[in-house]
PDB file with one MODEL, atoms N, CA, C and O in Angstrom:
MODEL        1
ATOM      1  N   MET A   1     -51.172 -56.884  16.855  1.00  0.00           N
ATOM      2  CA  MET A   1     -50.168 -56.454  17.795  1.00  0.00           C
ATOM      3  C   MET A   1     -49.296 -55.402  17.127  1.00  0.00           C
ATOM      4  O   MET A   1     -48.917 -55.551  15.965  1.00  0.00           O
ATOM      5  N   LYS A   2     -48.980 -54.351  17.852  1.00  0.00           N
ATOM      6  CA  LYS A   2     -48.155 -53.280  17.329  1.00  0.00           C
ATOM      7  C   LYS A   2     -46.719 -53.473  17.815  1.00  0.00           C
ATOM      8  O   LYS A   2     -46.483 -53.720  18.998  1.00  0.00           O
ATOM      9  N   ILE A   3     -45.762 -53.358  16.890  1.00  0.00           N
ATOM     10  CA  ILE A   3     -44.351 -53.520  17.213  1.00  0.00           C
ATOM     11  C   ILE A   3     -43.624 -52.235  16.869  1.00  0.00           C
ATOM     12  O   ILE A   3     -43.797 -51.689  15.780  1.00  0.00           O
ATOM     13  N   GLY A   4     -42.817 -51.755  17.789  1.00  0.00           N
ATOM     14  CA  GLY A   4     -42.002 -50.572  17.560  1.00  0.00           C
ATOM     15  C   GLY A   4     -40.551 -50.981  17.365  1.00  0.00           C
ATOM     16  O   GLY A   4     -40.015 -51.776  18.136  1.00  0.00           O
ATOM     17  N   ILE A   5     -39.929 -50.447  16.353  1.00  0.00           N
ATOM     18  CA  ILE A   5     -38.522 -50.707  16.089  1.00  0.00           C
ATOM     19  C   ILE A   5     -37.753 -49.445  16.457  1.00  0.00           C
ATOM     20  O   ILE A   5     -37.843 -48.429  15.768  1.00  0.00           O
ATOM     21  N   LEU A   6     -37.001 -49.518  17.543  1.00  0.00           N
ATOM     22  CA  LEU A   6     -36.168 -48.388  17.956  1.00  0.00           C
ATOM     23  C   LEU A   6     -34.857 -48.509  17.210  1.00  0.00           C
ATOM     24  O   LEU A   6     -34.104 -49.462  17.415  1.00  0.00           O
ATOM     25  N   THR A   7     -34.581 -47.551  16.349  1.00  0.00           N
ATOM     26  CA  THR A   7     -33.404 -47.655  15.500  1.00  0.00           C
ATOM     27  C   THR A   7     -32.728 -46.313  15.323  1.00  0.00           C
ATOM     28  O   THR A   7     -33.343 -45.253  15.442  1.00  0.00           O
ATOM     29  N   PHE A   8     -31.466 -46.394  15.042  1.00  0.00           N
ATOM     30  CA  PHE A   8     -30.657 -45.220  14.748  1.00  0.00           C
ATOM     31  C   PHE A   8     -30.294 -45.325  13.277  1.00  0.00           C
ATOM     32  O   PHE A   8     -29.187 -45.732  12.925  1.00  0.00           O
ATOM     33  N   HIS A   9     -31.243 -44.952  12.419  1.00  0.00           N
ATOM     34  CA  HIS A   9     -31.061 -45.163  10.989  1.00  0.00           C
ATOM     35  C   HIS A   9     -30.796 -43.891  10.199  1.00  0.00           C
ATOM     36  O   HIS A   9     -30.604 -43.958   8.985  1.00  0.00           O
ATOM     37  N   ARG A  10     -30.780 -42.765  10.837  1.00  0.00           N
ATOM     38  CA  ARG A  10     -30.554 -41.520  10.098  1.00  0.00           C
ATOM     39  C   ARG A  10     -29.084 -41.128  10.044  1.00  0.00           C
ATOM     40  O   ARG A  10     -28.752 -39.943  10.069  1.00  0.00           O
ATOM     41  N   VAL A  11     -28.228 -42.094   9.973  1.00  0.00           N
ATOM     42  CA  VAL A  11     -26.819 -41.817   9.746  1.00  0.00           C
ATOM     43  C   VAL A  11     -26.619 -41.725   8.246  1.00  0.00           C
ATOM     44  O   VAL A  11     -27.505 -42.106   7.480  1.00  0.00           O
ATOM     45  N   TYR A  12     -25.497 -41.238   7.823  1.00  0.00           N
ATOM     46  CA  TYR A  12     -25.264 -41.078   6.396  1.00  0.00           C
ATOM     47  C   TYR A  12     -24.697 -42.384   5.853  1.00  0.00           C
ATOM     48  O   TYR A  12     -23.528 -42.479   5.480  1.00  0.00           O
ATOM     49  N   ASN A  13     -25.566 -43.376   5.825  1.00  0.00           N
ATOM     50  CA  ASN A  13     -25.168 -44.718   5.449  1.00  0.00           C
ATOM     51  C   ASN A  13     -26.395 -45.398   4.856  1.00  0.00           C
ATOM     52  O   ASN A  13     -27.410 -45.552   5.535  1.00  0.00           O
ATOM     53  N   TYR A  14     -26.307 -45.798   3.616  1.00  0.00           N
ATOM     54  CA  TYR A  14     -27.447 -46.421   2.954  1.00  0.00           C
ATOM     55  C   TYR A  14     -27.806 -47.759   3.593  1.00  0.00           C
ATOM     56  O   TYR A  14     -28.977 -48.136   3.616  1.00  0.00           O
ATOM     57  N   GLY A  15     -26.818 -48.476   4.109  1.00  0.00           N
ATOM     58  CA  GLY A  15     -27.074 -49.772   4.731  1.00  0.00           C
ATOM     59  C   GLY A  15     -27.991 -49.669   5.935  1.00  0.00           C
ATOM     60  O   GLY A  15     -28.843 -50.534   6.139  1.00  0.00           O
ATOM     61  N   ALA A  16     -27.830 -48.621   6.739  1.00  0.00           N
ATOM     62  CA  ALA A  16     -28.673 -48.440   7.922  1.00  0.00           C
ATOM     63  C   ALA A  16     -30.124 -48.209   7.520  1.00  0.00           C
ATOM     64  O   ALA A  16     -31.041 -48.747   8.141  1.00  0.00           O
ATOM     65  N   VAL A  17     -30.327 -47.414   6.486  1.00  0.00           N
ATOM     66  CA  VAL A  17     -31.683 -47.142   6.006  1.00  0.00           C
ATOM     67  C   VAL A  17     -32.306 -48.407   5.425  1.00  0.00           C
ATOM     68  O   VAL A  17     -33.461 -48.726   5.707  1.00  0.00           O
ATOM     69  N   LEU A  18     -31.534 -49.123   4.614  1.00  0.00           N
ATOM     70  CA  LEU A  18     -32.052 -50.343   3.997  1.00  0.00           C
ATOM     71  C   LEU A  18     -32.358 -51.420   5.035  1.00  0.00           C
ATOM     72  O   LEU A  18     -33.340 -52.151   4.904  1.00  0.00           O
ATOM     73  N   GLN A  19     -31.522 -51.517   6.061  1.00  0.00           N
ATOM     74  CA  GLN A  19     -31.765 -52.511   7.111  1.00  0.00           C
ATOM     75  C   GLN A  19     -33.053 -52.199   7.864  1.00  0.00           C
ATOM     76  O   GLN A  19     -33.827 -53.110   8.160  1.00  0.00           O
ATOM     77  N   SER A  20     -33.294 -50.939   8.175  1.00  0.00           N
ATOM     78  CA  SER A  20     -34.525 -50.547   8.864  1.00  0.00           C
ATOM     79  C   SER A  20     -35.747 -50.852   8.001  1.00  0.00           C
ATOM     80  O   SER A  20     -36.757 -51.361   8.486  1.00  0.00           O
ATOM     81  N   TYR A  21     -35.634 -50.534   6.728  1.00  0.00           N
ATOM     82  CA  TYR A  21     -36.742 -50.772   5.802  1.00  0.00           C
ATOM     83  C   TYR A  21     -37.024 -52.269   5.656  1.00  0.00           C
ATOM     84  O   TYR A  21     -38.180 -52.693   5.676  1.00  0.00           O
ATOM     85  N   ALA A  22     -35.969 -53.060   5.511  1.00  0.00           N
ATOM     86  CA  ALA A  22     -36.139 -54.511   5.338  1.00  0.00           C
ATOM     87  C   ALA A  22     -36.766 -55.141   6.581  1.00  0.00           C
ATOM     88  O   ALA A  22     -37.655 -55.985   6.467  1.00  0.00           O
ATOM     89  N   LEU A  23     -36.309 -54.738   7.762  1.00  0.00           N
ATOM     90  CA  LEU A  23     -36.886 -55.285   8.989  1.00  0.00           C
ATOM     91  C   LEU A  23     -38.366 -54.931   9.102  1.00  0.00           C
ATOM     92  O   LEU A  23     -39.185 -55.763   9.493  1.00  0.00           O
ATOM     93  N   GLN A  24     -38.698 -53.695   8.756  1.00  0.00           N
ATOM     94  CA  GLN A  24     -40.093 -53.270   8.788  1.00  0.00           C
ATOM     95  C   GLN A  24     -40.945 -54.105   7.831  1.00  0.00           C
ATOM     96  O   GLN A  24     -42.040 -54.538   8.189  1.00  0.00           O
ATOM     97  N   LYS A  25     -40.444 -54.328   6.620  1.00  0.00           N
ATOM     98  CA  LYS A  25     -41.191 -55.116   5.633  1.00  0.00           C
ATOM     99  C   LYS A  25     -41.411 -56.550   6.100  1.00  0.00           C
ATOM    100  O   LYS A  25     -42.510 -57.085   5.948  1.00  0.00           O
ATOM    101  N   VAL A  26     -40.391 -57.176   6.660  1.00  0.00           N
ATOM    102  CA  VAL A  26     -40.508 -58.569   7.119  1.00  0.00           C
ATOM    103  C   VAL A  26     -41.523 -58.680   8.250  1.00  0.00           C
ATOM    104  O   VAL A  26     -42.335 -59.605   8.264  1.00  0.00           O
ATOM    105  N   ILE A  27     -41.484 -57.756   9.186  1.00  0.00           N
ATOM    106  CA  ILE A  27     -42.427 -57.805  10.305  1.00  0.00           C
ATOM    107  C   ILE A  27     -43.850 -57.561   9.814  1.00  0.00           C
ATOM    108  O   ILE A  27     -44.790 -58.177  10.316  1.00  0.00           O
ATOM    109  N   LYS A  28     -44.020 -56.671   8.841  1.00  0.00           N
ATOM    110  CA  LYS A  28     -45.355 -56.450   8.261  1.00  0.00           C
ATOM    111  C   LYS A  28     -45.857 -57.718   7.569  1.00  0.00           C
ATOM    112  O   LYS A  28     -47.037 -58.054   7.664  1.00  0.00           O
ATOM    113  N   GLN A  29     -44.959 -58.420   6.874  1.00  0.00           N
ATOM    114  CA  GLN A  29     -45.349 -59.658   6.199  1.00  0.00           C
ATOM    115  C   GLN A  29     -45.771 -60.738   7.199  1.00  0.00           C
ATOM    116  O   GLN A  29     -46.545 -61.633   6.860  1.00  0.00           O
ATOM    117  N   LEU A  30     -45.267 -60.651   8.412  1.00  0.00           N
ATOM    118  CA  LEU A  30     -45.668 -61.592   9.456  1.00  0.00           C
ATOM    119  C   LEU A  30     -47.027 -61.230  10.054  1.00  0.00           C
ATOM    120  O   LEU A  30     -47.562 -61.970  10.878  1.00  0.00           O
ATOM    121  N   GLY A  31     -47.584 -60.091   9.638  1.00  0.00           N
ATOM    122  CA  GLY A  31     -48.930 -59.716  10.052  1.00  0.00           C
ATOM    123  C   GLY A  31     -49.009 -58.740  11.216  1.00  0.00           C
ATOM    124  O   GLY A  31     -50.072 -58.576  11.814  1.00  0.00           O
ATOM    125  N   TYR A  32     -47.910 -58.098  11.540  1.00  0.00           N
ATOM    126  CA  TYR A  32     -47.911 -57.155  12.659  1.00  0.00           C
ATOM    127  C   TYR A  32     -47.963 -55.718  12.157  1.00  0.00           C
ATOM    128  O   TYR A  32     -47.576 -55.420  11.027  1.00  0.00           O
ATOM    129  N   ASP A  33     -48.451 -54.836  13.027  1.00  0.00           N
ATOM    130  CA  ASP A  33     -48.452 -53.404  12.743  1.00  0.00           C
ATOM    131  C   ASP A  33     -47.108 -52.865  13.235  1.00  0.00           C
ATOM    132  O   ASP A  33     -46.776 -53.012  14.411  1.00  0.00           O
ATOM    133  N   VAL A  34     -46.341 -52.247  12.349  1.00  0.00           N
ATOM    134  CA  VAL A  34     -44.974 -51.840  12.664  1.00  0.00           C
ATOM    135  C   VAL A  34     -44.829 -50.324  12.612  1.00  0.00           C
ATOM    136  O   VAL A  34     -45.385 -49.655  11.742  1.00  0.00           O
ATOM    137  N   GLU A  35     -44.071 -49.810  13.559  1.00  0.00           N
ATOM    138  CA  GLU A  35     -43.736 -48.391  13.553  1.00  0.00           C
ATOM    139  C   GLU A  35     -42.258 -48.260  13.862  1.00  0.00           C
ATOM    140  O   GLU A  35     -41.757 -48.869  14.807  1.00  0.00           O
ATOM    141  N   ILE A  36     -41.553 -47.458  13.057  1.00  0.00           N
ATOM    142  CA  ILE A  36     -40.141 -47.194  13.321  1.00  0.00           C
ATOM    143  C   ILE A  36     -40.046 -45.987  14.238  1.00  0.00           C
ATOM    144  O   ILE A  36     -40.587 -44.922  13.944  1.00  0.00           O
ATOM    145  N   ILE A  37     -39.357 -46.167  15.341  1.00  0.00           N
ATOM    146  CA  ILE A  37     -39.128 -45.089  16.306  1.00  0.00           C
ATOM    147  C   ILE A  37     -37.719 -44.570  16.044  1.00  0.00           C
ATOM    148  O   ILE A  37     -36.738 -45.288  16.241  1.00  0.00           O
ATOM    149  N   ASP A  38     -37.626 -43.339  15.606  1.00  0.00           N
ATOM    150  CA  ASP A  38     -36.349 -42.755  15.204  1.00  0.00           C
ATOM    151  C   ASP A  38     -35.576 -42.265  16.413  1.00  0.00           C
ATOM    152  O   ASP A  38     -36.000 -41.331  17.094  1.00  0.00           O
ATOM    153  N   TYR A  39     -34.444 -42.894  16.679  1.00  0.00           N
ATOM    154  CA  TYR A  39     -33.558 -42.446  17.756  1.00  0.00           C
ATOM    155  C   TYR A  39     -32.715 -41.311  17.212  1.00  0.00           C
ATOM    156  O   TYR A  39     -32.125 -41.435  16.139  1.00  0.00           O
ATOM    157  N   TRP A  40     -32.654 -40.226  17.926  1.00  0.00           N
ATOM    158  CA  TRP A  40     -31.933 -39.049  17.482  1.00  0.00           C
ATOM    159  C   TRP A  40     -30.879 -38.694  18.518  1.00  0.00           C
ATOM    160  O   TRP A  40     -31.215 -38.383  19.660  1.00  0.00           O
ATOM    161  N   CYS A  41     -29.633 -38.736  18.142  1.00  0.00           N
ATOM    162  CA  CYS A  41     -28.538 -38.426  19.049  1.00  0.00           C
ATOM    163  C   CYS A  41     -27.877 -37.132  18.598  1.00  0.00           C
ATOM    164  O   CYS A  41     -27.299 -37.074  17.513  1.00  0.00           O
ATOM    165  N   ASP A  42     -27.959 -36.109  19.414  1.00  0.00           N
ATOM    166  CA  ASP A  42     -27.430 -34.799  19.043  1.00  0.00           C
ATOM    167  C   ASP A  42     -25.934 -34.856  18.770  1.00  0.00           C
ATOM    168  O   ASP A  42     -25.435 -34.149  17.895  1.00  0.00           O
ATOM    169  N   TYR A  43     -25.214 -35.692  19.514  1.00  0.00           N
ATOM    170  CA  TYR A  43     -23.775 -35.769  19.311  1.00  0.00           C
ATOM    171  C   TYR A  43     -23.431 -36.243  17.896  1.00  0.00           C
ATOM    172  O   TYR A  43     -22.460 -35.773  17.304  1.00  0.00           O
ATOM    173  N   ILE A  44     -24.207 -37.155  17.366  1.00  0.00           N
ATOM    174  CA  ILE A  44     -23.936 -37.674  16.030  1.00  0.00           C
ATOM    175  C   ILE A  44     -24.197 -36.608  14.963  1.00  0.00           C
ATOM    176  O   ILE A  44     -23.479 -36.549  13.964  1.00  0.00           O
ATOM    177  N   TYR A  45     -25.193 -35.784  15.157  1.00  0.00           N
ATOM    178  CA  TYR A  45     -25.521 -34.783  14.155  1.00  0.00           C
ATOM    179  C   TYR A  45     -24.686 -33.520  14.269  1.00  0.00           C
ATOM    180  O   TYR A  45     -24.635 -32.719  13.336  1.00  0.00           O
ATOM    181  N   ARG A  46     -24.038 -33.342  15.397  1.00  0.00           N
ATOM    182  CA  ARG A  46     -23.115 -32.225  15.565  1.00  0.00           C
ATOM    183  C   ARG A  46     -21.866 -32.746  16.275  1.00  0.00           C
ATOM    184  O   ARG A  46     -21.541 -32.291  17.372  1.00  0.00           O
ATOM    185  N   PRO A  47     -21.164 -33.697  15.654  1.00  0.00           N
ATOM    186  CA  PRO A  47     -20.087 -34.391  16.363  1.00  0.00           C
ATOM    187  C   PRO A  47     -18.891 -33.519  16.697  1.00  0.00           C
ATOM    188  O   PRO A  47     -18.184 -33.793  17.666  1.00  0.00           O
ATOM    189  N   TYR A  48     -18.653 -32.491  15.927  1.00  0.00           N
ATOM    190  CA  TYR A  48     -17.451 -31.700  16.138  1.00  0.00           C
ATOM    191  C   TYR A  48     -17.759 -30.324  16.703  1.00  0.00           C
ATOM    192  O   TYR A  48     -16.956 -29.398  16.596  1.00  0.00           O
ATOM    193  N   SER A  49     -18.921 -30.207  17.299  1.00  0.00           N
ATOM    194  CA  SER A  49     -19.297 -28.951  17.917  1.00  0.00           C
ATOM    195  C   SER A  49     -18.491 -28.755  19.201  1.00  0.00           C
ATOM    196  O   SER A  49     -18.294 -29.694  19.972  1.00  0.00           O
ATOM    197  N   ILE A  50     -18.048 -27.567  19.411  1.00  0.00           N
ATOM    198  CA  ILE A  50     -17.276 -27.259  20.616  1.00  0.00           C
ATOM    199  C   ILE A  50     -18.112 -27.546  21.870  1.00  0.00           C
ATOM    200  O   ILE A  50     -17.561 -27.898  22.912  1.00  0.00           O
ATOM    201  N   GLU A  51     -19.436 -27.397  21.773  1.00  0.00           N
ATOM    202  CA  GLU A  51     -20.305 -27.623  22.930  1.00  0.00           C
ATOM    203  C   GLU A  51     -20.287 -29.066  23.404  1.00  0.00           C
ATOM    204  O   GLU A  51     -20.633 -29.339  24.553  1.00  0.00           O
ATOM    205  N   ASN A  52     -19.888 -30.004  22.536  1.00  0.00           N
ATOM    206  CA  ASN A  52     -19.866 -31.403  22.927  1.00  0.00           C
ATOM    207  C   ASN A  52     -18.696 -31.742  23.844  1.00  0.00           C
ATOM    208  O   ASN A  52     -18.698 -32.789  24.493  1.00  0.00           O
ATOM    209  N   PHE A  53     -17.724 -30.883  23.900  1.00  0.00           N
ATOM    210  CA  PHE A  53     -16.595 -31.132  24.793  1.00  0.00           C
ATOM    211  C   PHE A  53     -16.934 -30.614  26.189  1.00  0.00           C
ATOM    212  O   PHE A  53     -17.286 -29.447  26.360  1.00  0.00           O
ATOM    213  N   LYS A  54     -16.825 -31.490  27.178  1.00  0.00           N
ATOM    214  CA  LYS A  54     -17.150 -31.097  28.544  1.00  0.00           C
ATOM    215  C   LYS A  54     -15.982 -30.381  29.192  1.00  0.00           C
ATOM    216  O   LYS A  54     -16.178 -29.507  30.037  1.00  0.00           O
ATOM    217  N   THR A  55     -14.762 -30.747  28.803  1.00  0.00           N
ATOM    218  CA  THR A  55     -13.591 -30.060  29.344  1.00  0.00           C
ATOM    219  C   THR A  55     -13.206 -28.959  28.377  1.00  0.00           C
ATOM    220  O   THR A  55     -13.562 -28.997  27.199  1.00  0.00           O
ATOM    221  N   LYS A  56     -12.490 -27.996  28.875  1.00  0.00           N
ATOM    222  CA  LYS A  56     -12.112 -26.874  28.035  1.00  0.00           C
ATOM    223  C   LYS A  56     -10.598 -26.852  27.820  1.00  0.00           C
ATOM    224  O   LYS A  56      -9.981 -25.788  27.794  1.00  0.00           O
ATOM    225  N   SER A  57     -10.012 -28.034  27.669  1.00  0.00           N
ATOM    226  CA  SER A  57      -8.569 -28.087  27.456  1.00  0.00           C
ATOM    227  C   SER A  57      -8.242 -27.643  26.032  1.00  0.00           C
ATOM    228  O   SER A  57      -9.091 -27.679  25.141  1.00  0.00           O
ATOM    229  N   PHE A  58      -7.033 -27.237  25.845  1.00  0.00           N
ATOM    230  CA  PHE A  58      -6.575 -26.788  24.535  1.00  0.00           C
ATOM    231  C   PHE A  58      -6.640 -27.926  23.520  1.00  0.00           C
ATOM    232  O   PHE A  58      -7.014 -27.715  22.366  1.00  0.00           O
ATOM    233  N   THR A  59      -6.278 -29.120  23.950  1.00  0.00           N
ATOM    234  CA  THR A  59      -6.303 -30.284  23.056  1.00  0.00           C
ATOM    235  C   THR A  59      -7.719 -30.538  22.551  1.00  0.00           C
ATOM    236  O   THR A  59      -7.917 -30.783  21.361  1.00  0.00           O
ATOM    237  N   ASP A  60      -8.693 -30.483  23.437  1.00  0.00           N
ATOM    238  CA  ASP A  60     -10.079 -30.682  23.025  1.00  0.00           C
ATOM    239  C   ASP A  60     -10.514 -29.604  22.042  1.00  0.00           C
ATOM    240  O   ASP A  60     -11.234 -29.882  21.083  1.00  0.00           O
ATOM    241  N   TYR A  61     -10.082 -28.392  22.281  1.00  0.00           N
ATOM    242  CA  TYR A  61     -10.446 -27.290  21.395  1.00  0.00           C
ATOM    243  C   TYR A  61      -9.871 -27.513  19.998  1.00  0.00           C
ATOM    244  O   TYR A  61     -10.578 -27.357  19.003  1.00  0.00           O
ATOM    245  N   ILE A  62      -8.591 -27.878  19.921  1.00  0.00           N
ATOM    246  CA  ILE A  62      -7.941 -28.124  18.636  1.00  0.00           C
ATOM    247  C   ILE A  62      -8.590 -29.314  17.931  1.00  0.00           C
ATOM    248  O   ILE A  62      -8.811 -29.271  16.721  1.00  0.00           O
ATOM    249  N   MET A  63      -8.895 -30.365  18.675  1.00  0.00           N
ATOM    250  CA  MET A  63      -9.563 -31.523  18.082  1.00  0.00           C
ATOM    251  C   MET A  63     -10.924 -31.128  17.518  1.00  0.00           C
ATOM    252  O   MET A  63     -11.333 -31.622  16.468  1.00  0.00           O
ATOM    253  N   GLY A  64     -11.612 -30.250  18.209  1.00  0.00           N
ATOM    254  CA  GLY A  64     -12.903 -29.771  17.725  1.00  0.00           C
ATOM    255  C   GLY A  64     -12.777 -29.016  16.419  1.00  0.00           C
ATOM    256  O   GLY A  64     -13.595 -29.180  15.513  1.00  0.00           O
ATOM    257  N   ILE A  65     -11.755 -28.194  16.326  1.00  0.00           N
ATOM    258  CA  ILE A  65     -11.533 -27.427  15.093  1.00  0.00           C
ATOM    259  C   ILE A  65     -11.164 -28.369  13.946  1.00  0.00           C
ATOM    260  O   ILE A  65     -11.697 -28.238  12.844  1.00  0.00           O
ATOM    261  N   CYS A  66     -10.264 -29.308  14.193  1.00  0.00           N
ATOM    262  CA  CYS A  66      -9.870 -30.273  13.149  1.00  0.00           C
ATOM    263  C   CYS A  66     -11.078 -31.110  12.723  1.00  0.00           C
ATOM    264  O   CYS A  66     -11.278 -31.369  11.536  1.00  0.00           O
ATOM    265  N   GLY A  67     -11.865 -31.519  13.687  1.00  0.00           N
ATOM    266  CA  GLY A  67     -13.057 -32.289  13.375  1.00  0.00           C
ATOM    267  C   GLY A  67     -14.035 -31.498  12.536  1.00  0.00           C
ATOM    268  O   GLY A  67     -14.692 -32.046  11.651  1.00  0.00           O
ATOM    269  N   ARG A  68     -14.133 -30.203  12.814  1.00  0.00           N
ATOM    270  CA  ARG A  68     -15.044 -29.345  12.058  1.00  0.00           C
ATOM    271  C   ARG A  68     -14.602 -29.246  10.600  1.00  0.00           C
ATOM    272  O   ARG A  68     -15.433 -29.218   9.693  1.00  0.00           O
ATOM    273  N   ILE A  69     -13.303 -29.195  10.384  1.00  0.00           N
ATOM    274  CA  ILE A  69     -12.779 -29.150   9.015  1.00  0.00           C
ATOM    275  C   ILE A  69     -13.137 -30.435   8.279  1.00  0.00           C
ATOM    276  O   ILE A  69     -13.580 -30.393   7.132  1.00  0.00           O
ATOM    277  N   ILE A  70     -12.947 -31.578   8.938  1.00  0.00           N
ATOM    278  CA  ILE A  70     -13.298 -32.870   8.331  1.00  0.00           C
ATOM    279  C   ILE A  70     -14.796 -32.924   8.055  1.00  0.00           C
ATOM    280  O   ILE A  70     -15.227 -33.388   7.000  1.00  0.00           O
ATOM    281  N   TYR A  71     -15.580 -32.446   9.010  1.00  0.00           N
ATOM    282  CA  TYR A  71     -17.032 -32.450   8.864  1.00  0.00           C
ATOM    283  C   TYR A  71     -17.464 -31.642   7.635  1.00  0.00           C
ATOM    284  O   TYR A  71     -18.372 -32.050   6.911  1.00  0.00           O
ATOM    285  N   ASN A  72     -16.815 -30.503   7.404  1.00  0.00           N
ATOM    286  CA  ASN A  72     -17.174 -29.667   6.260  1.00  0.00           C
ATOM    287  C   ASN A  72     -16.907 -30.366   4.939  1.00  0.00           C
ATOM    288  O   ASN A  72     -17.623 -30.139   3.964  1.00  0.00           O
ATOM    289  N   PHE A  73     -15.885 -31.214   4.894  1.00  0.00           N
ATOM    290  CA  PHE A  73     -15.616 -31.972   3.673  1.00  0.00           C
ATOM    291  C   PHE A  73     -16.709 -33.004   3.408  1.00  0.00           C
ATOM    292  O   PHE A  73     -16.927 -33.392   2.261  1.00  0.00           O
ATOM    293  N   ARG A  74     -17.392 -33.447   4.451  1.00  0.00           N
ATOM    294  CA  ARG A  74     -18.449 -34.445   4.295  1.00  0.00           C
ATOM    295  C   ARG A  74     -19.806 -33.825   3.975  1.00  0.00           C
ATOM    296  O   ARG A  74     -20.771 -34.555   3.748  1.00  0.00           O
ATOM    297  N   LYS A  75     -19.901 -32.524   3.952  1.00  0.00           N
ATOM    298  CA  LYS A  75     -21.183 -31.842   3.737  1.00  0.00           C
ATOM    299  C   LYS A  75     -21.876 -32.259   2.437  1.00  0.00           C
ATOM    300  O   LYS A  75     -23.086 -32.481   2.426  1.00  0.00           O
ATOM    301  N   LYS A  76     -21.120 -32.365   1.351  1.00  0.00           N
ATOM    302  CA  LYS A  76     -21.740 -32.701   0.075  1.00  0.00           C
ATOM    303  C   LYS A  76     -22.379 -34.077   0.126  1.00  0.00           C
ATOM    304  O   LYS A  76     -23.496 -34.257  -0.360  1.00  0.00           O
ATOM    305  N   LYS A  77     -21.692 -35.046   0.704  1.00  0.00           N
ATOM    306  CA  LYS A  77     -22.235 -36.396   0.823  1.00  0.00           C
ATOM    307  C   LYS A  77     -23.507 -36.385   1.669  1.00  0.00           C
ATOM    308  O   LYS A  77     -24.494 -37.032   1.321  1.00  0.00           O
ATOM    309  N   GLN A  78     -23.479 -35.664   2.759  1.00  0.00           N
ATOM    310  CA  GLN A  78     -24.640 -35.599   3.644  1.00  0.00           C
ATOM    311  C   GLN A  78     -25.812 -34.909   2.963  1.00  0.00           C
ATOM    312  O   GLN A  78     -26.955 -35.346   3.099  1.00  0.00           O
ATOM    313  N   LYS A  79     -25.538 -33.837   2.232  1.00  0.00           N
ATOM    314  CA  LYS A  79     -26.607 -33.108   1.542  1.00  0.00           C
ATOM    315  C   LYS A  79     -27.274 -33.995   0.495  1.00  0.00           C
ATOM    316  O   LYS A  79     -28.497 -33.986   0.354  1.00  0.00           O
ATOM    317  N   ASP A  80     -26.468 -34.760  -0.238  1.00  0.00           N
ATOM    318  CA  ASP A  80     -26.994 -35.680  -1.248  1.00  0.00           C
ATOM    319  C   ASP A  80     -27.861 -36.752  -0.601  1.00  0.00           C
ATOM    320  O   ASP A  80     -28.940 -37.075  -1.099  1.00  0.00           O
ATOM    321  N   PHE A  81     -27.381 -37.302   0.514  1.00  0.00           N
ATOM    322  CA  PHE A  81     -28.128 -38.347   1.219  1.00  0.00           C
ATOM    323  C   PHE A  81     -29.467 -37.812   1.722  1.00  0.00           C
ATOM    324  O   PHE A  81     -30.498 -38.468   1.571  1.00  0.00           O
ATOM    325  N   LYS A  82     -29.449 -36.624   2.318  1.00  0.00           N
ATOM    326  CA  LYS A  82     -30.676 -36.030   2.842  1.00  0.00           C
ATOM    327  C   LYS A  82     -31.686 -35.762   1.735  1.00  0.00           C
ATOM    328  O   LYS A  82     -32.883 -35.990   1.910  1.00  0.00           O
ATOM    329  N   SER A  83     -31.201 -35.277   0.598  1.00  0.00           N
ATOM    330  CA  SER A  83     -32.126 -34.959  -0.485  1.00  0.00           C
ATOM    331  C   SER A  83     -32.750 -36.231  -1.073  1.00  0.00           C
ATOM    332  O   SER A  83     -33.910 -36.208  -1.485  1.00  0.00           O
ATOM    333  N   ARG A  84     -32.016 -37.315  -1.117  1.00  0.00           N
ATOM    334  CA  ARG A  84     -32.560 -38.559  -1.654  1.00  0.00           C
ATOM    335  C   ARG A  84     -33.631 -39.164  -0.761  1.00  0.00           C
ATOM    336  O   ARG A  84     -34.582 -39.768  -1.257  1.00  0.00           O
ATOM    337  N   PHE A  85     -33.490 -39.010   0.534  1.00  0.00           N
ATOM    338  CA  PHE A  85     -34.424 -39.621   1.468  1.00  0.00           C
ATOM    339  C   PHE A  85     -35.341 -38.612   2.146  1.00  0.00           C
ATOM    340  O   PHE A  85     -36.082 -38.968   3.062  1.00  0.00           O
ATOM    341  N   ASN A  86     -35.300 -37.353   1.705  1.00  0.00           N
ATOM    342  CA  ASN A  86     -36.152 -36.294   2.262  1.00  0.00           C
ATOM    343  C   ASN A  86     -36.039 -36.223   3.784  1.00  0.00           C
ATOM    344  O   ASN A  86     -37.047 -36.189   4.491  1.00  0.00           O
ATOM    345  N   ILE A  87     -34.828 -36.200   4.267  1.00  0.00           N
ATOM    346  CA  ILE A  87     -34.590 -36.118   5.712  1.00  0.00           C
ATOM    347  C   ILE A  87     -34.515 -34.652   6.109  1.00  0.00           C
ATOM    348  O   ILE A  87     -33.718 -33.886   5.567  1.00  0.00           O
ATOM    349  N   ALA A  88     -35.349 -34.280   7.056  1.00  0.00           N
ATOM    350  CA  ALA A  88     -35.357 -32.896   7.521  1.00  0.00           C
ATOM    351  C   ALA A  88     -34.350 -32.733   8.646  1.00  0.00           C
ATOM    352  O   ALA A  88     -34.098 -33.665   9.410  1.00  0.00           O
ATOM    353  N   GLN A  89     -33.789 -31.561   8.739  1.00  0.00           N
ATOM    354  CA  GLN A  89     -32.882 -31.257   9.840  1.00  0.00           C
ATOM    355  C   GLN A  89     -33.675 -31.076  11.111  1.00  0.00           C
ATOM    356  O   GLN A  89     -34.791 -30.558  11.084  1.00  0.00           O
ATOM    357  N   LYS A  90     -33.115 -31.494  12.210  1.00  0.00           N
ATOM    358  CA  LYS A  90     -33.768 -31.304  13.504  1.00  0.00           C
ATOM    359  C   LYS A  90     -33.270 -30.048  14.136  1.00  0.00           C
ATOM    360  O   LYS A  90     -33.695 -29.700  15.238  1.00  0.00           O
TER     361      LYS A  90
ENDMDL
END
């Protein structure tokens, strides 16, 4: 029997990756064929993009800019995580 695991594991969090891997290993040990189905949410990968705001209010625009600044500070952590797990950009 083939089992698909729908998961959102490509966040910048080692726990999410380890949890997906552990679940896959346990199900394989039970004798099933396992495949991880990678859920990809564009909002998560570009959370502070101006395009994600549906309204064009000034507050949303400023929040987008502030979010972009915070996002840029996280770039090094994300780059390190991607290089360790060979995650390609979509």
